[in-house]
C-alpha positions in Angstrom: 154.8 -31.1 171.1 154.9 -31.2 167.4 156.8 -28.4 165.8 155.5 -26.9 162.5 157.1 -24.4 160.2 155.4 -21.3 160.4 156.5 -20.1 156.7 155.9 -22.3 154.0 158.4 -21.7 151.5 156.1 -21.9 148.4 157.7 -21.0 145.0 154.7 -18.9 143.9 153.6 -17.3 147.3 156.4 -16.0 149.2 154.3 -14.9 152.3 152.3 -18.0 152.9 152.4 -18.4 156.8 150.7 -20.5 159.4 149.2 -18.4 162.3 149.1 -21.5 164.7 151.3 -22.0 167.6 150.8 -18.8 169.5 149.9 -18.9 173.1 146.4 -17.9 173.7 143.7 -17.7 176.3 143.8 -19.9 179.6 147.1 -21.7 178.6 145.9 -22.9 175.3 147.5 -22.4 172.0 146.3 -21.7 168.5 146.0 -24.8 166.5 148.7 -25.4 163.8 147.6 -26.1 160.2 144.1 -24.4 160.4 144.5 -20.9 159.6 147.1 -19.5 156.9 147.7 -16.1 155.7 149.4 -15.4 152.4 149.9 -13.0 149.3 147.8 -14.1 146.6 147.4 -17.7 144.9 147.6 -16.8 141.2 151.0 -17.9 140.8 151.2 -21.1 142.5 153.3 -23.8 140.9 152.4 -27.5 140.6 154.6 -28.1 143.5 153.0 -25.4 145.6 149.4 -26.9 145.0 150.6 -30.5 146.0 151.9 -28.9 149.2 148.5 -27.2 149.8 146.6 -30.3 149.0 148.7 -32.1 151.3 147.9 -29.6 154.0 144.2 -30.0 153.1 143.6 -26.4 152.6 140.0 -26.2 151.2 138.9 -22.5 151.5 140.4 -19.2 150.6 139.1 -15.9 151.5 140.3 -13.2 149.1 140.3 -9.4 150.2 141.4 -8.1 146.9 139.3 -5.7 144.9 136.9 -7.0 142.1 139.2 -5.9 139.2 142.5 -6.5 141.2 141.7 -10.3 141.6 140.8 -10.8 138.0 144.7 -10.3 137.1 145.9 -13.4 139.4 143.1 -15.9 139.9 143.6 -18.6 142.3 145.0 -21.6 140.3 144.2 -24.3 142.9 141.1 -25.9 141.6 140.5 -27.7 144.9 140.2 -24.6 146.9 136.9 -22.8 147.2 137.4 -19.2 146.9 135.3 -16.5 148.7 135.7 -13.1 147.7 135.6 -10.4 150.2 136.4 -7.6 148.3 138.3 -4.4 150.0 139.0 -2.1 147.2 142.8 -1.0 147.0 143.2 2.7 147.5 146.9 3.4 148.4 148.3 3.7 144.9 145.4 5.5 143.7 145.9 8.2 146.5 149.5 8.4 145.7 148.7 9.1 142.1 146.3 11.8 143.0 149.2 13.5 144.8 151.4 13.2 142.1 148.8 14.5 139.6 148.8 17.7 141.8 152.3 18.2 141.1 153.7 17.0 144.2 157.0 15.2 144.5 156.2 12.1 146.5 158.4 11.1 149.4 158.6 8.1 151.9 156.4 10.3 154.3 153.7 10.5 151.7 153.7 6.8 151.5 153.6 6.1 155.0 150.7 8.9 155.4 148.6 6.9 152.9 149.3 3.6 154.2 147.9 4.7 157.7 144.9 6.1 156.0 144.3 2.8 154.1 144.5 1.2 157.4 142.0 3.4 159.0 139.7 2.9 156.1 139.7 -0.9 156.8 137.6 0.0 159.9 135.5 2.9 158.7 134.7 1.5 155.3 135.4 -2.3 155.2 134.1 -3.7 158.5 131.7 -5.8 156.5 134.3 -7.7 154.8 135.9 -9.0 158.0 132.5 -9.5 159.6 131.7 -11.9 156.9 135.4 -13.5 157.2 134.5 -14.2 161.0 130.9 -15.6 160.1 132.9 -18.2 157.9 135.4 -18.9 160.6 132.7 -19.8 163.1 131.0 -22.1 160.4 134.5 -23.8 160.3 135.9 -24.1 156.8 139.5 -24.9 157.8 142.1 -25.6 156.9 141.7 -22.2 155.1 143.8 -19.2 154.1 143.1 -15.5 154.0 145.0 -13.5 151.5 145.0 -10.2 149.4 147.6 -9.2 146.8 150.6 -9.2 149.1 149.1 -10.7 152.0 150.4 -7.9 154.5 147.8 -5.1 154.9 144.2 -6.2 154.5 145.3 -9.5 155.4 147.6 -8.4 158.2 144.7 -6.6 159.8 142.6 -9.7 159.3 145.1 -12.0 160.9 145.5 -9.6 163.9 141.9 -9.6 164.4 141.7 -13.4 164.3 144.4 -13.6 166.8 143.0 -11.2 169.2 139.7 -12.8 169.1 141.6 -16.1 170.4 143.2 -14.3 173.0 146.7 -14.0 171.6 148.8 -11.1 173.2 149.2 -7.9 171.3 152.9 -8.0 171.4 152.7 -11.4 169.8 150.2 -10.3 167.2 152.6 -7.4 166.3 155.4 -9.9 165.8 153.4 -12.0 163.5 152.4 -9.1 161.6 155.9 -7.8 161.1 157.1 -11.4 159.7 156.0 -10.0 156.3 159.2 -8.0 156.1 161.2 -11.1 156.3 159.3 -13.3 153.8 157.5 -11.1 151.4 158.8 -10.6 147.9 157.2 -8.0 145.8 155.8 -8.9 142.5 157.7 -7.6 139.5 154.4 -6.2 138.1 153.7 -3.8 140.8 153.4 0.0 140.0 156.7 1.3 138.7 156.1 4.9 138.0 156.3 5.8 141.7 159.6 6.8 143.4 161.9 4.2 144.7 161.5 5.5 148.3 157.6 5.2 147.9 157.7 1.8 146.4 160.2 0.7 149.5 157.3 1.8 151.8 154.5 0.0 149.9 156.6 -3.2 150.0 156.9 -3.5 153.8 154.7 -3.3 156.9 155.5 -1.2 160.0 153.9 -1.0 163.3 152.4 2.4 162.7 150.3 1.2 159.9 148.6 -1.6 162.2 148.4 1.1 165.0 146.4 3.5 162.7 143.8 0.8 162.3 143.6 0.2 165.9 143.2 4.0 166.6 140.2 3.9 164.2 139.1 0.9 166.1 139.1 2.7 169.5 137.6 6.0 167.8 134.7 4.2 166.5 134.0 1.3 168.8 136.0 2.1 172.1 138.3 -1.1 172.1 139.2 -4.2 170.1 136.7 -6.2 171.9 134.0 -3.7 171.3 134.7 -3.8 167.5 134.7 -7.6 167.6 131.4 -7.5 169.2 129.7 -4.5 167.8 131.4 -4.4 164.4 132.1 -8.0 163.6 129.3 -9.9 165.5 131.7 -11.7 167.5 130.4 -11.6 171.0 131.2 -14.0 174.1 129.4 -16.9 172.7 131.0 -16.5 169.1 134.4 -16.1 170.8 133.8 -19.3 172.7 132.9 -21.1 169.3 136.1 -19.8 167.7 138.3 -21.0 170.6 136.6 -24.4 170.6 137.5 -24.8 166.9 141.1 -23.1 166.7 142.7 -23.6 170.1 144.4 -26.6 171.6 
């Protein structure tokens, strides 16, 4: 069996990873070199572009908000970018608390992060539904990303892996790999306390769990969310499996 590197050590995108190779349904495996997840593609070097060209990456699905993405547009001209905007709310919510005279703590940051993840389900399901429609159309090799490639992208990657029958503990492990690879951009908000920034620069299991709690509260289960929220019923799941499983 061919072994591939999960993390691609790109100079301009620290969190660029392959979600292939995981055990899935019926003894099959998620195909390597088809679906990648990353932080934004606005700082790719010429060497990075050459590496992505060699991988054949042809589509990017960008979850950044409309204003957010203008600051670092994809610099790889061969990639077709599909904007699926999920407007960022975490820093704005923290600034609101600061404006009210509150001294922010790491607990505030965790609370707001969990709120953001619940918001993906309650207010941004359409973006993920559109992503799955593109996945079924087969635009691979492709990459999904946001700014850091950890939250909006992390939830999206978890949904993809679940749809392919990957076990929840394996999905959690993939999600947490961000803490090993992501390097925060120097231009990230600096007026926040260091303890808050430390939370924003990582992921933790309770963040993803908050999104899954919202899924169960609104749709009963992840399978219910796939079917009723994302339009991915049994037929669509078979199509995804045919495209992305070996």
